[in-house]
C-alpha positions, 0 to 999 in steps of 0.5 A, spaced: 499 500 499 502 506 498 504 512 503 498 516 499 493 511 499 494 510 507 494 517 508 487 518 504 484 512 508 487 513 515 484 520 513 477 517 511 477 513 518 478 519 521 472 523 519 468 517 520 468 516 527 470 524 528 462 525 525 460 521 530 463 522 535 462 529 534 454 529 537 453 521 539 456 523 546 452 529 548 446 527 545 442 526 551 445 531 556 442 536 548 435 532 549 435 533 556 436 540 558 435 543 551 429 540 548 426 538 554 426 531 553 424 525 558 427 519 559 424 515 554 424 520 549 432 520 549 431 512 549 427 513 542 432 518 540 439 513 541 434 507 538 435 511 532 442 508 532 439 500 532 433 502 527 439 504 522 443 498 524 437 493 522 436 497 515 444 498 514 445 491 511 439 492 505 442 499 503 449 495 503 446 488 500 441 491 495 446 497 492 453 498 494 454 490 494 451 490 486 450 497 483 455 502 485 463 503 487 462 503 495 467 510 495 461 513 491 455 511 495 459 513 501 460 521 499 453 521 497 450 518 504 455 523 508 453 530 503 446 528 505 447 526 512 450 533 512 445 537 511 440 533 515 446 534 521 445 542 519 437 541 520 438 537 527 443 543 529 435 548 528 432 544 532 427 547 536 423 541 539 423 534 540 418 533 534 421 536 529 428 533 531 427 526 531 425 524 524 431 527 522 435 523 527 431 517 524 433 519 517 440 521 518 442 514 522 438 510 516 444 513 512 449 514 516 450 506 519 451 503 513 458 508 511 461 503 518 461 498 512 463 502 507 469 504 510 471 498 511 470 495 504 474 501 502 480 500 506 479 492 505 479 493 497 486 496 498 490 492 502 493 485 501 494 483 507 488 486 512 490 482 518 496 487 518 494 493 516 487 494 518 488 495 525 493 501 523 488 504 519 482 503 524 486 506 529 484 513 526 478 512 527 478 512 535 482 517 535 478 521 531 472 520 536 477 523 542 478 529 538 472 530 537 470 529 545 477 533 546 475 540 542 467 539 545 470 540 552 476 543 551 478 547 545 469 550 545 468 548 552 460 547 549 459 542 555 460 547 562 453 548 565 454 555 563 454 553 556 450 547 556 444 553 559 446 558 554 444 551 548 451 551 545 450 543 545 447 544 538 454 546 536 456 539 536 451 538 530 454 543 525 461 541 527 459 534 525 455 537 519 461 540 516 465 534 517 460 529 513 461 534 508 468 535 507 468 527 508 463 527 502 466 530 498 473 527 500 470 520 499 470 521 491 477 521 491 478 515 495 480 509 491 475 506 486 472 500 489 467 497 485 461 492 486 463 484 487 456 482 487 454 477 482 447 481 479 445 476 475 444 471 482 438 472 486 438 475 493 436 473 499 433 477 505 436 472 509 442 473 506 443 480 507 440 480 514 445 474 516 440 469 517 443 463 513 448 462 519 442 462 525 443 454 524 450 455 527 444 456 533 444 449 534 451 449 537 450 449 545 455 454 546 454 459 540 446 459 541 448 461 549 454 467 547 448 469 541 443 470 547 449 473 553 450 478 546 443 481 546 443 481 554 449 485 555 448 490 550 442 492 555 448 495 560 451 498 554 445 502 552 446 504 559 453 507 558 452 510 551 444 514 554 446 516 560 453 517 562 454 524 560 448 526 563 450 523 568 458 527 569 454 533 566 449 533 573 453 531 578 458 537 575 464 533 573 468 539 569 469 537 562 465 530 562 466 529 553 473 530 554 474 526 560 470 520 557 474 520 551 479 516 556 474 510 555 476 510 547 483 510 549 482 505 553 479 501 547 485 502 543 490 500 548 485 493 550 484 492 543 492 490 542 493 487 548 487 482 546 491 477 542 495 476 549 489 475 553 486 470 548 492 466 548 494 466 556 486 465 558 482 462 552 475 465 549 470 464 554 475 467 561 477 473 556 470 474 555 467 472 562 473 478 564 469 483 559 462 482 562 464 482 569 468 489 568 461 492 565 459 489 573 465 493 576 464 499 571 456 500 574 458 500 581 464 505 581 459 509 578 454 508 583 458 510 589 462 515 585 461 523 585 465 530 582 469 530 588 472 526 592 470 519 588 471 523 581 476 517 581 472 512 582 468 514 576 474 515 572 476 508 573 469 506 571 470 510 564 477 506 563 474 500 564 471 501 556 476 498 553 475 491 557 468 492 557 467 493 550 474 490 547 473 483 551 467 482 549 464 485 543 471 484 539 472 478 542 465 475 541 466 477 532 472 473 533 469 467 536 463 468 531 468 467 526 471 461 529 465 458 529 462 459 523 467 457 518 468 459 511 461 458 508 457 462 514 463 468 516 459 474 512 452 471 515 454 470 522 458 477 522 451 480 520 446 475 525 450 477 530 451 485 529 443 484 528 442 481 534 447 486 538 446 493 534 439 491 532 435 487 537 440 487 543 441 495 543 434 496 541 432 493 548 437 497 552 435 504 551 427 503 551 430 500 557 434 505 559 429 511 558 424 507 563 428 507 569 431 513 568 424 517 567 422 511 574 429 515 577 427 522 576 426 527 582 421 534 581 426 538 581 429 535 574 435 532 578 436 523 577 438 518 583 444 516 579 445 511 584 439 507 583 439 507 576 446 505 575 446 499 579 441 496 575 445 495 568 450 493 573 445 486 576 443 486 568 450 485 567 451 480 574 445 476 571 449 476 564 456 473 568 452 468 572 448 465 565 454 464 562 459 462 567 454 456 568 451 454 561 457 456 557 462 450 556 469 452 556 473 450 548 479 451 545 479 457 541 481 453 535 473 451 535 471 445 530 467 449 524 460 448 523 460 449 515 
């Protein structure tokens, strides 16, 4: 891969996740403080990610894989998305805000697969080259968070009250337009599917891999993956509003510690696999969710700030050791015939079904512990996802039988 192509792919990844990180982290805080949204409404807004994840395979399978170059679709989706971000920037009530956010996420979620397709198409050895390209996406997310807290200070109590968080959508919109235009300069990535063959909905959604559920361990892992997304949804939806409400300074900037941790533990993941195997690595990831929320319940903005920082820093273990490990485990179980279908199925189960349930539960719980003065009983809120994660740990520990990471393929 030439230096020029490597730079273009890295810049593409940087912008792709800079856009998402620009507004997603502070979405709950913005909706509650500036659009007077309830916990249930905030949950509905976050659920657009799940609907986008469910619809994305159809856009990729029906259009990108069969008719048009990936980089051109990527450019078009981001240009339209940039326009929608400008409309979200101008929104003054939740009723007008939600439909535009839903449409935006339906357009954005397919781009996550498209940037991967463009990248893989230029690599002779993806296992060697992809991580060095993908890490720029994590850097983009981190830079967005640091910009919000330290460069623009949009998430201070005073600036939130003055409505400055709406500028996150403006920042995302500008970046989306830049990436949209830049995408047309990316290396050509033509469609590879045979248009003469009839496409099945089961293939698009990965449902052909459902036969893997006949194997007990995969079925236990599949159920655990859906259930652990409920605690994950609590973090996405409530972490920033929680830190903001209890008076933590520069909350969005501090949350970037989680992405730094994610990048670090991604590098350490192969070591844990080699030493402990899949079951213990997956268990460690789930146990980290329990610990994280207990720390959130016990922490505060003063003497307990270090507990919150540790809880945020656990994101690398929480996410990498379960979700990334789960992708690797799924790949090892599927075999060549069902690799793509299996990954599609697990994505549909987690970011689609699991997160959809999780955001719904998180919204109901937030409203349940809302005081008349607008504050929340955060200790009680955080103990609920801690308890759910603990139940998943016990379920997985009992029913998942330890096995070699070199499992026999089921295809």
